[in-house]
C-alpha positions in Angstrom: 142.1 -113.6 -30.2 142.4 -116.5 -27.8 144.9 -116.7 -25.0 148.4 -118.0 -25.6 148.8 -121.8 -25.3 150.9 -121.4 -22.1 148.0 -119.5 -20.5 145.7 -122.5 -20.9 146.3 -125.5 -18.5 145.9 -129.1 -19.5 142.6 -129.9 -17.9 141.1 -133.3 -17.3 137.6 -132.3 -16.1 135.4 -135.2 -17.3 135.1 -138.0 -14.7 135.1 -141.6 -15.7 131.6 -142.8 -16.5 132.2 -145.7 -14.0 132.4 -143.1 -11.2 129.0 -141.5 -12.0 125.6 -142.4 -10.6 122.8 -140.4 -12.0 119.1 -140.3 -11.0 116.2 -138.0 -11.3 117.9 -134.6 -11.9 120.9 -135.6 -9.6 124.3 -136.7 -10.4 126.8 -138.2 -7.9 130.4 -138.6 -8.9 132.6 -140.8 -6.6 136.0 -139.1 -7.0 137.7 -140.8 -4.1 136.7 -143.1 -1.2 136.2 -139.9 0.9 135.2 -137.4 -1.8 131.9 -137.3 -3.6 130.6 -134.6 -6.0 126.9 -133.8 -5.6 125.0 -132.1 -8.4 121.4 -131.2 -8.6 120.1 -129.9 -12.0 116.3 -129.7 -12.5 116.9 -129.6 -16.2 119.4 -132.5 -16.0 122.1 -130.3 -17.6 125.2 -131.2 -15.6 128.6 -129.5 -15.8 131.6 -131.2 -17.1 133.8 -128.2 -17.8 136.6 -127.4 -15.4 135.7 -124.8 -12.8 138.0 -122.2 -11.3 138.4 -124.6 -8.4 138.3 -128.1 -9.8 140.2 -129.1 -12.9 140.8 -132.9 -12.6 137.7 -135.0 -12.2 139.1 -137.8 -14.2 140.4 -139.8 -11.2 141.0 -143.5 -10.7 137.6 -144.9 -9.9 137.4 -146.2 -6.3 135.5 -149.3 -5.3 131.9 -148.4 -4.4 128.4 -149.8 -4.6 125.2 -148.1 -5.7 121.8 -149.5 -4.9 118.3 -148.3 -5.3 115.7 -149.5 -2.9 112.1 -148.2 -2.3 112.9 -144.8 -3.8 116.2 -144.4 -2.0 119.6 -144.3 -3.6 122.5 -145.6 -1.5 126.2 -145.2 -2.5 128.8 -146.8 -0.3 132.5 -146.5 -0.4 135.1 -147.8 2.0 134.6 -144.7 4.2 131.3 -143.1 3.2 127.6 -144.1 3.0 125.4 -141.7 1.0 121.6 -141.9 1.2 119.4 -139.9 -1.2 115.6 -140.0 -1.3 115.1 -139.8 -5.0 113.1 -136.8 -6.2 112.7 -133.2 -5.0 116.3 -132.1 -4.9 118.7 -131.7 -2.0 117.2 -131.2 1.5 118.1 -132.1 5.0 115.6 -134.9 4.8 116.6 -136.2 1.4 120.4 -136.2 1.5 122.8 -137.5 4.1 126.3 -139.0 4.2 127.6 -141.1 7.0 131.3 -141.2 7.8 131.5 -144.9 8.5 134.0 -145.7 11.3 134.1 -142.0 12.4 130.7 -141.7 14.0 129.5 -138.5 12.2 126.7 -138.0 9.7 126.2 -135.0 7.5 122.8 -133.9 6.4 122.4 -131.4 3.6 122.5 -127.9 5.0 124.4 -128.7 8.2 127.1 -126.4 9.2 130.4 -127.7 10.5 133.0 -126.8 13.1 135.2 -125.4 10.5 138.9 -124.9 11.3 139.2 -121.8 9.2 141.2 -120.9 6.2 142.7 -117.6 5.3 141.8 -114.1 4.2 142.3 -111.9 1.2 144.5 -109.3 2.9 145.6 -107.8 6.2 145.5 -104.3 4.8 145.1 -101.8 7.7 144.5 -104.7 10.1 145.9 -104.1 13.6 145.9 -107.5 15.1 143.4 -110.1 14.1 140.7 -110.4 11.4 138.1 -112.9 10.4 139.1 -115.8 8.2 137.2 -117.4 5.4 136.3 -121.1 5.9 138.8 -123.8 5.1 138.6 -127.3 3.8 138.9 -129.0 7.2 136.7 -129.3 10.3 136.8 -131.1 13.6 133.5 -132.7 12.6 135.4 -134.7 10.0 133.6 -133.4 7.0 133.4 -130.2 4.9 131.4 -129.2 1.8 133.1 -127.2 -0.9 130.4 -125.1 -2.6 131.4 -124.7 -6.3 128.0 -123.7 -7.8 128.8 -120.1 -8.5 132.3 -120.4 -9.7 133.1 -119.8 -13.3 134.0 -122.5 -15.7 136.6 -122.6 -18.6 135.3 -122.5 -22.1 136.9 -124.2 -25.1 139.3 -121.2 -25.7 140.7 -121.7 -22.2 139.2 -118.7 -20.5 136.4 -118.5 -17.9 132.8 -117.9 -18.5 129.5 -118.1 -16.4 127.9 -121.5 -16.3 124.5 -120.5 -17.6 123.0 -123.2 -15.4 119.4 -123.5 -14.1 118.8 -121.1 -11.2 118.3 -124.0 -8.8 121.5 -125.8 -10.0 123.9 -126.9 -7.2 127.4 -128.2 -7.4 128.9 -129.5 -4.1 132.0 -131.5 -3.2 131.7 -133.5 0.0 135.0 -134.2 1.8 134.6 -136.9 4.5 138.1 -137.4 5.8 137.5 -137.6 9.5 140.7 -136.2 11.1 143.0 -137.3 8.3 143.7 -133.6 7.5 146.7 -134.1 5.3 144.7 -136.8 3.4 142.0 -134.3 2.7 144.4 -131.8 1.3 146.1 -134.5 -0.8 142.8 -135.5 -2.3 141.8 -131.8 -2.8 145.0 -131.2 -4.8 144.3 -134.4 -6.8 141.1 -132.7 -8.2 142.2 -129.1 -8.0 145.8 -129.3 -9.1 149.1 -129.6 -7.2 150.9 -126.8 -5.4 153.7 -125.8 -7.8 157.3 -126.1 -6.8 158.3 -122.5 -5.9 161.8 -121.4 -7.1 164.6 -122.1 -4.7 165.7 -118.4 -4.6 162.3 -117.4 -3.1 163.4 -119.1 0.2 166.1 -116.6 1.0 165.7 -113.1 2.6 163.8 -110.5 0.6 164.5 -106.8 1.0 161.5 -104.6 0.3 160.6 -101.0 1.0 158.1 -98.5 -0.4 160.6 -95.8 -1.1 161.7 -93.6 -4.0 165.0 -95.5 -4.4 167.2 -94.7 -7.4 169.2 -97.4 -9.0 172.4 -96.1 -7.5 170.8 -96.0 -4.0 169.6 -99.6 -4.3 173.0 -100.7 -5.7 174.7 -99.1 -2.7 172.2 -100.6 -0.3 172.6 -104.1 -1.7 176.4 -103.7 -1.5 176.1 -102.8 2.2 174.2 -106.0 2.9 176.8 -108.0 1.1 179.8 -106.3 2.8 178.1 -107.0 6.2 177.6 -110.7 5.3 173.9 -110.3 5.6 172.5 -112.6 2.9 169.7 -111.7 0.5 168.1 -113.4 -2.4 165.4 -111.0 -3.7 165.3 -107.3 -4.2 161.8 -105.8 -4.4 161.1 -102.6 -6.2 157.9 -101.1 -4.9 155.7 -98.8 -7.1 158.1 -95.9 -7.5 160.1 -97.8 -10.1 157.5 -96.5 -12.6 156.2 -93.1 -13.7 153.9 -91.8 -11.0 153.2 -88.2 -11.9 150.9 -88.1 -14.9 147.8 -86.3 -16.2 145.5 -89.3 -16.3 145.2 -90.9 -12.9 146.6 -91.0 -9.3 149.8 -92.8 -10.3 149.4 -96.1 -8.6 149.2 -97.9 -11.9 152.3 -97.7 -14.1 154.2 -99.6 -16.7 157.0 -97.3 -17.7 160.4 -97.0 -15.9 160.9 -93.7 -14.1 164.1 -92.7 -15.9 164.9 -90.1 -13.3 165.4 -92.9 -10.8 166.3 -95.7 -13.2 168.1 -94.3 -16.3 169.4 -97.8 -17.1 166.9 -100.3 -15.8 168.4 -103.2 -17.9 171.8 -102.5 -16.6 170.7 -102.2 -13.0 168.8 -105.5 -13.2 171.8 -107.2 -14.8 173.9 -105.9 -11.9 171.4 -107.5 -9.4 171.6 -110.8 -11.3 175.4 -110.7 -11.3 175.1 -110.2 -7.5 173.0 -113.3 -7.3 169.7 -111.5 -6.6 166.3 -111.8 -8.2 164.1 -108.7 -8.9 160.4 -108.1 -8.7 158.4 -105.0 -9.6 155.2 -103.9 -7.9 152.1 -103.6 -10.1 148.7 -101.9 -9.5 147.0 -102.8 -12.8 143.5 -101.4 -12.1 143.8 -98.2 -14.2 144.8 -99.9 -17.4 147.3 -98.4 -19.9 147.1 -94.7 -20.6 148.8 -92.6 -23.4 151.8 -91.6 -21.3 153.0 -95.2 -21.1 155.7 -96.5 -23.4 153.6 -99.6 -24.1 150.5 -97.6 -25.0 150.7 -97.5 -28.8 151.3 -101.3 -29.1 148.5 -102.4 -26.8 146.1 -99.8 -28.1 146.5 -101.1 -31.6 146.2 -104.7 -30.3 142.8 -104.0 -28.8 141.6 -101.9 -31.7 142.1 -98.4 -30.4 143.7 -95.7 -32.5 146.7 -94.6 -30.5 146.2 -91.1 -31.8 142.9 -90.9 -30.0 144.6 -91.0 -26.6 141.8 -93.2 -25.4 143.0 -95.3 -22.5 143.1 -99.1 -22.7 140.8 -100.2 -19.8 141.8 -103.1 -17.7 139.3 -105.9 -18.5 139.9 -109.3 -17.0 137.0 -110.8 -19.0 138.5 -110.0 -22.4 141.0 -112.5 -23.7 142.0 -110.0 -26.4 143.0 -107.5 -23.8 144.7 -110.1 -21.6 146.8 -111.4 -24.4 147.9 -107.9 -25.3 148.5 -107.1 -21.6 151.2 -109.8 -21.5 152.6 -109.5 -25.0 152.9 -105.7 -25.1 153.2 -104.6 -21.5 154.4 -107.4 -19.2 156.8 -109.5 -21.4 158.8 -106.5 -22.7 159.5 -105.5 -19.1 160.7 -109.0 -18.4 163.1 -108.6 -21.3 164.7 -105.9 -19.2 165.4 -108.6 -16.6 162.3 -108.6 -14.3 162.2 -112.1 -12.7 158.6 -112.0 -11.4 155.7 -109.7 -10.5 154.2 -108.4 -7.3 150.5 -108.0 -8.1 149.3 -105.4 -5.6 145.6 -105.5 -6.5 143.4 -104.1 -3.8 140.6 -102.6 -5.9 137.3 -104.1 -6.8 136.3 -107.8 -6.7 134.1 -107.9 -9.7 134.7 -107.4 -13.5 132.2 -105.1 -15.1 131.9 -107.3 -18.2 131.5 -110.7 -16.4 129.6 -111.4 -13.3 131.6 -113.5 -10.8 135.0 -112.8 -12.2 137.4 -111.4 -9.6 140.2 -109.6 -11.4 142.6 -110.6 -8.7 142.0 -114.3 -9.4 142.4 -113.6 -13.2 145.8 -111.9 -12.6 147.0 -114.6 -10.2 146.0 -117.4 -12.7 147.5 -115.8 -15.8 150.6 -114.3 -14.3 151.6 -117.6 -12.7 151.1 -119.4 -16.0 152.9 -116.7 -18.0 156.1 -117.5 -16.2 156.0 -121.0 -17.8 156.5 -119.8 -21.3 160.3 -120.1 -21.0 160.2 -123.2 -18.9 160.1 -121.5 -15.6 157.8 -122.5 -12.8 154.4 -120.9 -12.3 155.0 -118.1 -9.8 153.4 -114.8 -8.8 153.5 -112.7 -5.7 149.9 -111.6 -4.9 147.0 -111.5 -2.5 144.9 -114.6 -1.9 141.8 -114.6 -4.2 140.0 -117.9 -3.6 140.1 -121.5 -2.5 142.0 -122.4 -5.7 144.8 -120.0 -5.1 147.2 -122.7 -4.0 148.1 -123.1 -7.7 149.5 -119.5 -7.7 152.0 -119.1 -4.9 153.1 -117.0 -3.2 150.8 -114.9 -1.0 151.2 -111.2 -0.1 149.3 -110.7 3.1 148.9 -107.0 2.8 149.8 -103.7 4.5 150.0 -104.7 8.1 149.9 -102.3 11.0 153.2 -102.2 13.0 152.1 -103.6 16.4 152.6 -106.6 18.7 149.0 -107.6 18.0 149.7 -107.8 14.3 152.8 -110.0 14.9 150.8 -112.2 17.3 148.2 -112.9 14.7 150.5 -113.8 11.8 151.6 -117.3 13.0 148.0 -118.2 13.5 147.0 -116.9 10.0 149.9 -118.7 8.4 149.0 -122.0 10.0 145.3 -121.8 9.2 146.1 -121.0 5.6 147.3 -124.6 5.3 143.6 -125.5 5.6 143.1 -124.2 2.1 146.5 -125.5 1.0 147.8 -121.9 0.7 151.1 -122.6 2.5 153.5 -120.0 1.0 152.5 -116.7 2.7 154.8 -113.7 2.6 154.1 -111.1 5.4 155.3 -107.6 5.8 158.0 -108.6 8.3 158.2 -105.7 10.8 154.9 -104.3 9.6 154.0 -101.8 6.9 152.9 -98.6 8.6 151.9 -97.2 12.0 153.8 -97.9 15.2 155.1 -95.5 17.8 158.2 -94.4 16.0 160.2 -95.2 19.2 163.4 -97.0 17.9 164.0 -98.8 21.1 160.4 -100.1 21.3 160.4 -100.9 17.6 163.8 -102.7 17.7 162.4 -105.4 20.0 159.3 -105.8 17.9 161.2 -105.9 14.7 163.7 -108.5 16.0 160.8 -110.8 17.2 159.0 -110.3 13.9 162.1 -111.2 11.9 162.7 -114.3 14.1 159.2 -115.4 13.1 160.0 -114.6 9.5 162.9 -116.9 9.6 160.6 -119.8 10.6 157.8 -118.8 8.3 157.3 -119.8 4.6 158.7 -116.6 3.0 160.9 -114.0 4.8 160.3 -110.6 3.2 161.4 -107.5 5.2 159.2 -104.6 4.2 158.4 -101.0 5.2 156.2 -98.2 4.1 157.3 -94.8 3.0 158.1 -93.7 6.6 161.6 -92.1 7.0 161.8 -92.8 10.7 161.3 -96.5 10.5 164.6 -98.2 9.5 164.9 -102.0 9.1 168.5 -102.1 8.1 170.1 -104.3 10.8 173.1 -102.0 11.2 170.7 -99.1 12.2 170.5 -100.8 15.6 172.9 -101.5 18.4 173.6 -104.2 20.9 171.2 -107.2 21.3 168.7 -106.0 18.7 171.4 -105.8 16.0 172.8 -109.2 17.0 169.3 -110.8 16.9 168.7 -109.3 13.5 172.0 -110.4 12.0 171.6 -113.9 13.4 168.1 -114.1 11.9 169.4 -113.1 8.4 172.0 -115.8 8.5 169.8 -118.5 10.0 167.3 -118.1 7.2 169.8 -118.8 4.5 171.2 -121.7 6.5 167.7 -123.3 6.4 167.3 -123.2 2.6 168.2 -126.9 2.0 165.7 -128.0 4.6 163.0 -125.7 3.4 163.5 -126.6 -0.2 162.9 -130.2 0.6 159.6 -129.0 2.2 158.8 -127.3 -1.1 159.0 -130.7 -2.7 156.9 -132.3 0.1 154.2 -129.7 -0.5 154.2 -130.3 -4.2 154.5 -134.1 -4.3 152.7 -135.0 -1.0 150.4 -132.0 -0.4 152.1 -131.4 3.0 152.1 -127.7 3.7 155.4 -126.2 5.0 153.6 -124.8 8.0 151.1 -127.1 9.7 148.9 -126.5 12.8 149.5 -129.0 15.6 146.2 -130.7 15.1 147.3 -132.1 11.7 149.4 -134.6 13.6 147.5 -134.7 16.9 143.9 -134.5 15.9 142.5 -136.3 19.0 144.2 -133.9 21.4 141.9 -131.0 22.2 144.9 -128.9 23.3 146.3 -129.1 19.7 143.4 -127.0 18.5 144.1 -124.4 21.1 147.7 -123.6 20.3 147.2 -120.9 17.7 150.8 -119.6 17.7 152.5 -122.9 17.6 153.1 -124.9 14.4 155.1 -127.6 12.7 157.8 -126.0 10.6 158.3 -128.8 8.1 158.7 -132.4 9.0 161.3 -132.1 11.8 160.7 -128.9 13.8 158.0 -127.3 15.9 158.1 -123.5 16.3 156.5 -121.3 19.0 157.9 -117.9 18.3 157.8 -115.1 20.9 155.1 -112.7 19.8 154.8 -110.5 22.9 157.2 -107.9 24.3 159.4 -108.5 27.3 157.7 -107.7 30.7 159.1 -104.7 32.5 160.2 -106.2 35.8 161.2 -109.5 34.2 162.9 -108.2 31.1 162.1 -111.5 29.3 159.3 -112.6 27.0 156.8 -115.1 28.3 155.7 -118.0 26.0 153.5 -120.9 27.1 154.4 -123.9 25.0 152.7 -127.3 24.6 154.8 -130.2 23.3 153.1 -133.3 21.9 153.9 -136.8 23.1 157.5 -137.8 22.8 160.9 -136.3 23.5 161.9 -132.9 22.3 165.1 -130.8 22.1 165.7 -127.1 21.8 167.0 -126.7 18.3 169.8 -124.3 19.3 170.9 -125.5 22.7 170.1 -129.2 22.6 168.2 -128.8 26.0 165.9 -131.8 26.4 162.1 -131.3 27.0 159.4 -133.7 27.9 155.9 -133.6 26.4 153.2 -131.4 27.9 153.1 -127.7 28.9 155.9 -125.5 30.0 156.2 -121.7 30.1 159.3 -120.4 28.4 160.9 -117.1 29.3 163.5 -115.7 27.0 165.6 -112.8 26.1 165.9 -111.4 22.6 168.3 -114.1 21.6 165.8 -116.8 22.5 164.0 -118.4 19.6 161.6 -121.2 20.7 162.1 -123.9 18.1 162.0 -127.5 19.1 163.3 -130.6 17.2 161.5 -133.9 17.7 163.6 -136.8 18.9 165.5 -138.2 15.9 165.1 -135.0 13.9 167.5 -134.6 10.9 167.8 -131.0 9.6 170.1 -130.3 6.7 171.5 -126.7 6.6 173.8 -124.7 4.3 177.1 -124.8 6.1 178.4 -121.6 4.5 175.5 -119.3 3.4 176.4 -116.3 1.3 174.9 -113.2 -0.2 172.8 -114.0 -3.3 173.5 -117.7 -3.1 170.8 -120.2 -2.3 172.0 -122.9 -4.6 172.6 -126.5 -3.4 175.5 -125.9 -0.9 179.0 -127.3 -1.3 179.2 -127.4 2.5 176.3 -129.3 4.0 175.8 -129.1 7.8 173.4 -131.7 9.1 172.0 -131.2 12.6 170.7 -134.5 14.1 169.1 -135.2 17.4 169.1 -138.5 19.4 166.2 -140.3 20.8 164.6 -142.1 17.8 165.1 -143.6 14.4 164.4 -141.4 11.5 165.2 -140.7 7.8 165.3 -137.5 5.8 165.4 -137.5 1.9 167.3 -134.3 1.0 165.8 -133.0 -2.3 167.8 -131.0 -4.9 167.2 -129.9 -8.5 168.0 -126.9 -10.7 165.8 -124.8 -8.5 164.0 -122.9 -11.3 162.6 -125.0 -14.1 159.8 -127.5 -14.4 162.2 -130.3 -15.4 161.7 -132.0 -12.0 158.3 -133.1 -13.3 160.2 -135.5 -15.6 162.4 -136.9 -12.9 165.3 -134.4 -13.3 166.3 -134.2 -9.6 168.4 -135.8 -7.0 167.8 -137.1 -3.5 170.2 -138.0 -0.7 169.0 -140.2 2.1 170.1 -139.1 5.5 169.1 -141.8 8.1 169.8 -142.7 11.7 169.1 -145.6 14.0 169.1 -145.0 17.8 169.5 -147.7 20.4 170.0 -145.6 23.6 173.7 -145.9 23.9 174.4 -146.1 20.2 173.5 -144.0 17.2 174.3 -144.9 13.7 174.0 -142.2 11.1 174.2 -142.9 7.4 174.6 -140.7 4.3 173.2 -142.8 1.5 174.2 -142.8 -2.2 172.7 -140.1 -4.5 169.6 -141.2 -6.2 168.5 -139.6 -9.5 170.5 -137.0 -11.3 173.8 -136.5 -9.5 174.6 -133.3 -11.4 172.3 -131.5 -9.0 174.7 -132.2 -6.1 178.0 -130.3 -6.0 180.9 -132.6 -6.8 183.0 -131.5 -3.9 180.4 -131.4 -1.2 181.7 -131.6 2.3 179.7 -132.7 5.3 179.6 -131.4 8.9 177.5 -133.6 11.1 176.3 -132.0 14.3 174.8 -134.4 16.8 173.0 -132.1 19.2 171.8 -133.0 22.6 174.4 -135.8 23.1 177.2 -136.4 25.6 180.8 -135.5 25.0 182.4 -138.7 26.3 181.5 -141.0 23.4 183.5 -142.8 20.8 183.1 -142.0 17.1 183.9 -144.3 14.1 183.5 -143.5 10.4 183.3 -145.7 7.4 183.3 -144.5 3.8 185.3 -141.3 4.3 189.1 -140.9 4.1 189.2 -139.2 7.5 187.3 -137.2 10.1 187.7 -134.8 13.0 185.5 -134.2 16.0 184.8 -131.3 18.3 182.3 -130.7 21.2 180.4 -127.5 22.2 179.3 -127.7 25.8 176.9 -124.7 25.4 174.9 -126.4 22.7 175.6 -130.0 23.8 176.8 -130.6 20.2 179.2 -133.2 19.0 180.5 -132.2 15.5 181.9 -134.8 13.2 183.5 -133.3 10.1 184.2 -135.6 7.2 187.4 -134.8 5.5 186.7 -136.7 2.3 183.1 -137.7 2.1 182.7 -139.4 -1.3 178.9 -139.7 -1.5 178.7 -140.4 -5.2 176.1 -142.5 -6.9 177.3 -145.7 -5.3 178.9 -144.6 -2.1 177.7 -144.7 1.5 179.2 -143.0 4.6 178.4 -144.4 8.0 179.1 -142.7 11.3 178.7 -144.6 14.6 178.5 -142.8 18.0 178.9 -145.2 20.8 178.2 -144.4 24.5 179.6 -147.8 25.6 176.6 -148.8 27.6 175.4 -145.4 28.7 172.6 -143.4 27.1 173.9 -140.9 24.6 171.5 -138.1 25.5 173.3 -135.3 27.4 172.0 -134.5 30.9 170.2 -131.2 31.0 167.5 -129.4 33.0 165.8 -126.6 31.2 164.1 -125.5 34.4 167.5 -124.9 36.0 168.8 -123.0 33.0 165.6 -120.9 32.8 165.8 -120.2 36.5 169.3 -118.8 36.1 168.1 -116.7 33.1 165.3 -115.3 35.2 167.6 -114.4 38.1 170.0 -112.6 35.8 167.1 -110.5 34.5 164.7 -110.0 37.4 164.6 -106.5 38.8 165.0 -107.4 42.5 167.5 -106.9 45.3 170.7 -108.5 44.1 171.5 -110.0 47.5 168.2 -111.9 47.4 169.1 -113.8 44.3 171.6 -116.3 45.7 169.3 -117.6 48.5 166.4 -117.7 46.1 168.5 -119.8 43.7 169.5 -122.1 46.5 165.9 -122.8 47.5 164.7 -123.2 43.9 167.4 -125.7 43.0 166.7 -127.7 46.1 163.1 -127.8 44.9 164.2 -128.9 41.5 166.3 -131.6 43.0 163.3 -133.0 44.9 164.8 -132.0 48.3 161.5 -130.2 49.1 158.1 -130.3 47.4 156.3 -127.3 48.8 156.4 -123.7 47.6 156.2 -122.1 51.1 159.8 -120.9 50.8 158.9 -118.7 47.8 156.7 -116.7 50.1 159.8 -115.6 52.0 160.7 -113.5 48.9 157.2 -112.2 48.2 158.0 -108.8 49.6 161.0 -108.4 47.3 159.2 -109.6 44.1 156.2 -108.5 42.0 153.4 -110.9 41.3 154.7 -111.2 37.7 158.1 -112.2 39.0 156.7 -114.7 41.5 154.6 -116.1 38.7 157.6 -116.5 36.4 159.5 -118.5 39.1 156.5 -120.6 40.0 155.6 -121.4 36.4 159.2 -122.5 35.8 159.3 -124.8 38.8 155.9 -126.5 38.6 154.6 -126.3 35.0 151.2 -124.8 35.9 149.9 -121.7 34.4 147.2 -119.9 32.4 147.0 -118.1 29.1 144.3 -116.1 27.3 143.8 -116.9 23.6 141.9 -114.6 21.3 142.1 -115.4 17.6 139.6 -114.9 14.9 136.9 -114.0 17.4 137.4 -117.2 19.5 138.2 -116.0 23.0 139.4 -118.6 25.5 141.2 -119.2 28.8 143.5 -122.1 28.8 145.0 -123.4 32.1 147.3 -126.3 32.7 148.7 -128.2 35.7 151.1 -130.7 34.2 152.1 -132.3 37.5 148.5 -131.9 38.9 149.8 -130.3 42.0 147.0 -129.9 44.6 148.6 -126.6 45.9 148.0 -124.9 42.6 144.4 -123.8 42.9 141.9 -121.7 41.0 138.6 -120.0 41.3 136.3 -119.0 38.4 133.5 -116.6 39.3 130.7 -115.3 36.9 127.8 -113.0 37.3 125.1 -112.6 34.6 124.2 -109.0 33.8 121.3 -109.7 31.4 118.6 -109.6 34.0 117.7 -107.9 37.3 120.3 -108.6 40.1 117.6 -110.1 42.3 116.7 -112.7 39.7 120.2 -114.0 39.0 122.9 -115.5 41.2 126.5 -115.7 40.1 128.4 -118.9 39.3 131.4 -120.0 41.3 133.7 -123.0 41.2 137.2 -123.5 42.7 139.6 -126.2 43.7 142.9 -127.7 42.6 143.7 -126.7 39.0 143.0 -129.6 36.6 145.7 -130.9 34.3 144.0 -129.2 31.4 141.1 -126.6 31.6 139.7 -124.7 28.6 137.0 -122.0 29.2 135.2 -120.6 26.1 134.7 -117.0 27.1 132.2 -116.5 24.3 129.7 -118.3 26.6 130.1 -115.5 29.1 129.6 -112.4 26.8 126.8 -111.1 29.1 128.7 -111.9 32.3 131.2 -110.3 34.6 133.8 -112.9 35.2 137.2 -113.5 36.9 139.6 -116.4 36.8 142.2 -116.4 39.5 145.1 -118.9 39.6 147.0 -119.2 42.9 150.4 -120.9 43.6 150.3 -122.3 47.2 149.1 -119.1 48.6 152.3 -117.3 47.6 151.1 -115.4 44.5 148.2 -115.3 42.1 147.3 -114.1 38.7 143.8 -112.9 37.7 142.2 -112.6 34.3 138.9 -110.8 34.2 136.2 -109.3 32.0 132.8 -107.9 32.1 129.6 -107.8 29.9 130.7 -104.4 28.6 134.5 -104.7 28.8 136.6 -107.7 27.9 139.9 -106.2 29.2 142.3 -108.5 31.0 144.9 -107.9 33.7 
């Protein structure tokens, strides 16, 4: 029995003949000006079926030329020049591709400076782990090896290629540093990233726990009564029968009626509350006789149910797979299950088909199965392969509760964009382990949740540990406030995030992007592993380390690209370059670019992530910009046929004048609430400005000094199909941007928190503010307080004042020291000493260099694995910080 029609995509795998150049057992297919398929088949049997990775080779044929001269084939596109010495297959001597205009040439067999991709799982990982290669490299080229991937047969399921043993199938990407362009072309041939459902963008509650339906109902009610919004309720594995005579209990398909006597009624209650529900699955052990679905699926695959013989899980068998969905999965969905959490962590091979990873099969088919009723392809599962962007979203695995684990996740999330896998869901707060100290964990959890808010999917999760509690009301004081703020902020962001869902689908722009996507020529952009663009308007640099004991604030070095930036919450203005941010638990380092426009839900509620009736738009001065707010039904595939609406939000900035426009609705206006109200928050602007509005019956204004925010509320904003609303803010000849000094604000925050003699704080503040005002330029005065301060405290003050510092970066095995001296102060000095331990002491001398700290200094510590080394940074002789390591110990202090 073949698979169901909705389990078989519509492939377009055969390239236009005009794109193909064939010669002497080789076939070259020009798929795009910067993408060429390279095949070598000694028997001249080439592959035209879709592979697991590549489905759409029938692309518009780009302009190119192909010439044969003296036994050499040359293919030239606008950006690439391929040379192949005809005969003998692919070798480093026979095959090369030059990136014309970029200055790089690839030769067959070369390895590139790959920027990394992602990993299958973080199960049991405490901190970092190795990443698989991605599709991008600093060299400007990558090669996607497709030779060993399976292909789809005529029935729509995969099969081995049965190719010649020397057959090769490669895809050469030569995009230079146009990283988004490379991803866009990749999705052209591999398939788009589906639109994920709008409800997936809210807060998820998940815990591995033996909840009963009454306990879960009570818990969800408590969240609602406390105004803590949720959109998804996750039921981990104990929803099903665990105790059975056949296996360990991880696999299960039958409701545990002791815990869920009325599963349909419970799921209906969740839906009435506005929540979606997912169930955890471990399919590896198949279907055994104790399961309710056993008789039907046994008969389907030809097993006599009376025999009690188990139905083995077999990803290679279309007969089993069809029965798996029709008799096991779909009936559970009839109870009200909205989607599935595929918790596959078993083997990577299928016994009956070499090369078939069951995880890939489950991701592929479960995602497509959701489309049978018109819903979007969607599954929650681990990453299986480079093609997994078609099956969002990702479950990154059972993470250890630790600061190192939190620190690694922003880097992993950003790097995953390099394989277009942008929709990661992490165990926010960690899965297991940790100290069990509620005070220590409270800070870690709050920081983790703040990252979760500014990550693709925000899923709070815990293992079956009774003394780890992630309910916000289990905490007091600042931790509770930070948690509650994070829950609310996430649902506010849904309109902005949902537009990024559209950008990812239609433009191949991942929601989380490393800085080097937009600043590829800046070396520093490749060395900011925990900073990333959060959509088109914001840059996030979450705190991922605990507060220091004698400072009581978290330290966070930040690099801002060229241009003007504003703190998203306070409107504080920042210039480009490095600064070191120190923050309390309420500090969330998120920056808006000049001109940023960020639409928010003005009244987020529990179980409600629909297009908001109250839209709050936060806009920042400093530049012209436009934002196309995207809205549709949030769940179906109708948007493919144009069933959606966009609202253009635009501003022009002229220094002393800002004009903001809400444009008419384009597309299907039914997707926009009829009675939508607008609250426009112009953040980072002065209070003493005039405001005029056209297109609305009336408006009111208010100003918040703490956030430098001018709020203009439109009383009757008719933004129908043909209407336009224009708001003009006029500074009457004076720049609109509010005066601010983040250094002064941070200095005051430091002084509030430093453990030091209280009487010493006022004079220290006086000297520091005189320094900031330019009344003195040296740091000698700081030495007068050295006896009252620790080195860490002196460092915090010095970093705040002079924008010079050092950071150690260690991600995916790439250990580096990065130092900066933004103002190039000559009184900020360094010394770097090394001593080689590989030989006899008498035969080797140490290395030593010192001087004023350069504006930017990167030291690759991997070059000193056999060395003792020490890097000391000194601030005008007042204080210093040292990082050190040895050939046997890479500890730092």
